[in-house]
C-alpha positions in Angstrom: -10.0 -33.8 -13.9 -12.2 -32.3 -16.6 -15.2 -34.2 -15.2 -14.6 -32.8 -11.7 -14.4 -29.3 -13.0 -17.5 -29.7 -15.1 -19.4 -31.2 -12.2 -18.3 -28.4 -9.9 -19.3 -25.7 -12.3 -22.7 -27.2 -12.9 -23.3 -27.5 -9.2 -22.4 -23.8 -8.7 -24.7 -22.7 -11.5 -27.5 -24.9 -10.1 -27.1 -23.4 -6.6 -27.2 -19.9 -8.1 -30.4 -20.6 -10.0 -32.0 -22.3 -7.0 -31.3 -19.4 -4.6 -34.6 -19.0 -2.8 -36.6 -15.9 -3.3 -37.2 -15.5 0.4 -33.4 -15.4 1.0 -33.1 -12.6 -1.5 -35.9 -10.7 0.3 -34.4 -11.3 3.7 -31.1 -9.7 2.7 -32.5 -7.1 0.3 -30.4 -4.0 0.3 -31.8 -0.9 1.9 -31.2 2.5 0.4 -33.4 4.4 2.8 -35.1 3.9 6.2 -34.0 3.8 9.8 -31.1 1.3 9.5 -29.7 3.1 6.4 -29.9 6.5 8.1 -28.3 5.2 11.3 -25.3 3.7 9.5 -25.0 6.7 7.3 -24.8 8.9 10.4 -22.2 6.6 12.0 -20.2 6.7 8.7 -20.3 10.5 8.6 -19.3 10.7 12.3 -16.4 8.4 11.8 -14.8 10.5 9.0 -15.7 13.8 10.7 -13.6 12.7 13.7 -10.8 10.9 11.7 -10.3 13.7 9.2 -11.5 16.7 11.2 -11.6 17.0 15.0 -8.9 14.2 15.6 -10.4 13.3 18.9 -8.8 9.9 19.5 -11.1 8.9 22.4 -14.2 9.8 20.5 -12.8 7.9 17.5 -12.1 4.8 19.5 -15.6 4.8 21.0 -17.0 4.2 17.5 -15.4 0.7 17.2 -15.9 -2.6 18.9 -12.9 -3.7 20.9 -12.1 -6.5 18.5 -12.4 -4.3 15.4 -10.2 -5.3 12.4 -9.5 -3.3 9.3 -8.7 -5.4 6.2 -7.1 -3.6 3.3 -6.7 -5.1 -0.1 -3.2 -4.7 -1.6 -3.9 -6.0 -5.1 -3.3 -9.3 -6.7 0.5 -9.3 -6.1 0.3 -8.7 -2.3 -1.5 -10.2 0.6 -4.4 -8.4 2.2 -3.3 -6.4 5.3 -5.2 -7.0 8.6 -5.0 -4.1 11.0 -6.3 -4.4 14.6 -7.9 -1.5 16.5 -4.8 -0.2 18.3 -2.8 0.0 15.1 -5.7 1.6 13.2 -6.0 4.3 15.9 -2.2 4.9 15.7 -2.4 5.3 11.9 -5.4 7.7 12.3 -3.3 9.8 14.7 -0.5 10.0 12.2 -3.0 11.1 9.6 -4.3 13.8 12.0 -0.8 15.2 12.4 -0.5 15.5 8.6 -3.9 17.2 8.5 -2.8 19.7 11.2 0.4 20.4 9.2 -1.6 21.5 6.2 -2.0 18.3 4.2 -5.8 17.7 3.9 -7.5 14.4 3.0 -11.2 14.5 2.1 -13.5 11.5 1.7 -16.8 11.3 0.1 -19.3 8.5 -0.8 -20.1 8.0 -4.5 -23.8 9.1 -4.7 -26.2 6.1 -5.0 -23.5 3.5 -4.0 -24.4 3.2 -0.3 -26.4 0.2 0.8 -27.4 -1.3 4.2 -28.3 -4.9 5.0 -29.9 -6.3 8.1 -28.2 -9.5 9.3 -30.1 -9.8 12.6 -31.2 -7.4 15.4 -27.6 -6.9 16.6 -25.7 -7.0 13.3 -25.8 -5.2 10.0 -23.7 -4.8 6.8 -23.0 -1.6 4.9 -21.4 -1.4 1.5 -20.5 1.4 -0.9 -17.9 3.2 -3.0 -15.7 5.9 -1.6 -13.4 8.6 -3.1 -10.5 10.2 -1.4 -9.1 13.7 -2.4 -5.8 15.1 -1.2 -4.8 18.8 -1.0 -1.4 20.2 0.0 -0.4 23.8 0.7 -0.2 25.8 -2.5 -1.5 22.9 -4.7 -4.9 22.1 -6.1 -6.9 19.2 -4.7 -6.5 15.9 -6.6 -8.2 12.6 -6.3 -5.9 9.9 -4.9 -8.1 6.9 -4.4 -11.4 5.3 -5.2 -12.4 2.0 -3.6 -15.2 -0.2 -2.5 -15.9 -0.9 1.2 -17.8 -3.5 3.1 -18.5 -3.1 6.8 -19.9 -5.1 9.6 -21.7 -3.1 12.3 -22.6 -4.5 15.7 -25.1 -3.0 18.1 -24.0 -2.3 21.6 -26.9 -1.0 23.6 -28.6 1.5 21.2 -25.3 2.3 19.4 -24.0 0.8 16.2 -20.2 0.2 16.4 -17.9 -0.8 13.6 -16.6 -4.3 14.0 -15.0 -5.1 10.6 -14.1 -3.2 7.5 -12.8 -4.5 4.1 -11.6 -2.0 1.5 -11.1 -3.6 -2.0 -11.0 -2.8 -5.7 -8.7 0.0 -4.7 -7.6 2.3 -7.5 -5.0 4.9 -7.1 -3.9 5.3 -10.7 -5.5 8.6 -11.8 -2.5 9.8 -13.8 -2.6 7.0 -16.4 -4.5 9.1 -19.0 -2.0 11.9 -18.8 0.9 9.3 -18.8 -0.3 8.1 -22.2 0.8 11.4 -23.6 4.3 11.1 -22.2 7.3 9.8 -24.1 7.4 6.0 -24.0 10.9 4.5 -24.6 11.4 1.3 -26.6 11.7 -1.9 -24.5 15.0 -2.1 -22.8 17.6 -4.5 -24.2 21.1 -4.6 -22.6 23.9 -3.6 -25.0 26.4 -5.6 -22.9 24.8 -8.8 -21.5 27.9 -9.7 -19.5 27.9 -6.3 -17.8 24.1 -6.6 -17.2 24.5 -10.0 -15.6 27.3 -8.7 -13.4 25.3 -5.7 -12.1 22.1 -7.9 -11.5 24.2 -10.3 -9.5 25.7 -7.4 -7.5 22.2 -6.1 -6.8 21.1 -9.5 -5.6 24.2 -9.9 -3.4 24.0 -6.5 -1.8 20.3 -6.6 -1.0 20.5 -10.1 0.3 23.0 -8.7 2.8 20.6 -5.7 3.4 17.7 -8.1 4.1 19.8 -10.3 6.4 21.6 -7.5 8.1 25.1 -8.6 7.0 26.8 -5.4 7.8 30.3 -6.7 6.8 29.2 -7.5 3.3 27.4 -4.2 2.9 30.5 -2.4 4.1 32.6 -4.2 1.5 30.2 -3.2 -1.3 30.1 0.5 -0.6 32.8 3.2 -0.9 33.7 5.0 2.2 32.4 8.4 0.9 29.1 7.0 -0.4 26.5 9.6 -1.3 22.9 8.4 -0.7 20.2 10.7 -2.0 16.7 10.0 -0.6 13.8 12.1 -1.9 12.2 12.2 1.6 15.2 11.8 3.9 17.6 14.1 2.1 21.4 13.5 1.5 23.7 11.2 3.5 27.4 11.5 2.6 29.1 8.6 4.3 29.0 4.8 4.4 29.1 4.8 8.2 25.9 7.0 8.4 24.1 4.7 5.9 25.1 1.6 7.8 24.0 3.1 11.1 20.7 4.1 9.8 20.2 0.6 8.2 21.0 -1.1 11.5 18.6 1.1 13.4 15.7 1.3 11.1 15.9 -1.7 8.7 17.4 -4.7 10.4 14.6 -7.1 11.4 11.9 -4.6 10.4 12.1 -4.1 6.6 12.9 -6.3 3.6 13.5 -5.2 0.1 12.1 -6.9 -3.0 13.3 -6.2 -6.5 10.5 -5.9 -9.1 11.4 -8.6 -11.6 12.4 -7.4 -15.0 12.8 -3.8 -14.0 16.6 -3.4 -14.0 18.4 -1.5 -16.7 22.2 -1.3 -16.9 24.3 1.2 -18.8 28.2 1.2 -19.0 30.2 4.3 -18.0 33.4 4.1 -19.9 36.5 3.9 -17.7 34.5 4.1 -14.5 31.8 1.4 -14.1 28.1 1.3 -14.7 24.8 2.8 -13.7 21.9 0.6 -12.6 18.2 1.8 -12.8 15.3 -0.2 -11.5 12.2 -0.5 -9.4 11.8 -2.2 -6.0 9.3 -2.4 -3.1 9.7 -2.7 0.6 7.9 -5.0 3.1 7.3 -3.5 6.6 7.5 -6.6 8.7 6.1 -4.9 11.8 3.0 -3.5 10.2 2.5 -6.2 7.6 2.4 -3.6 4.8 4.1 -3.4 1.4 5.1 -0.2 -0.4 4.2 0.5 -4.0 7.0 0.1 -6.5 9.5 2.9 -6.5 12.5 3.8 -8.7 16.2 3.6 -7.6 19.4 4.5 -9.4 22.8 3.1 -8.3 26.2 4.2 -9.6 28.7 1.3 -9.4 32.4 2.0 -9.5 34.9 -0.7 -10.6 38.4 -0.8 -9.1 40.3 -3.7 -10.8 37.7 -6.5 -10.3 36.1 -5.0 -7.2 32.7 -3.3 -7.7 31.4 -0.9 -5.1 28.4 1.5 -4.8 29.4 5.1 -4.8 26.1 7.0 -5.5 22.5 5.9 -4.7 19.3 7.7 -5.5 16.1 6.4 -3.9 12.8 7.8 -5.2 9.3 7.1 -3.9 
């Protein structure tokens, strides 16, 4: 095994050293000239329409019919592939938010844009982009920086976008401020038996949630369940929660617990509170949410545990 790895590494290094000079010249990056300016104009037009005029027909005309957008979701999640129709639908949703007052602004990091000629009908464009979000009554804030790599194809005299990959995506701009916040000591359960019980209840309930076992979910929730959702508001009955789950979740969404995130605290004479983080997989769109916090209040009647309060935060 060691010999194979060493041989493979040596071969890779030899190939890198032997890369012909003419190949480097052929694919040399352009930071000026006709191709660079043409792709820069196409890039500018793309985001002017997507984040400005919101003309869906004009936007669609900028892409090849087989366009695919690839979005990196980090090491823990698979890359998302989005075809043209879904991309246009997402752009339309973004436009509605823009019209409602939430503004997204994108800019290229100066000096990062490059253009490469592949052949007379195909070119590559790479760069680094920044996105800024502003909401009514709030200052603008940076929400993303990422690298992008695009394949452009020429149709007639027009360059159209055929492929895009966004990667090295960074959305964590509050980390420096977070360092100044209070950091609690690592969690250690006071009552291991209670902790194991609640972890098992969580697993049982959300297995029923993922498989649409409505009978099991019904048994594990009190009739007057209160479900607090930071975006959807308050729901005050088990029947409403079950109906919403059957309509919006079954066969469409799966929940994944983020391992090691659960904390459990006893409530004397009542039950326990569970705090943790989870993410959701949108099966229809092939997308995965970022981790979000949840709080569940469990009530114990004899040996029967039921959820009575749920808080879901995003």
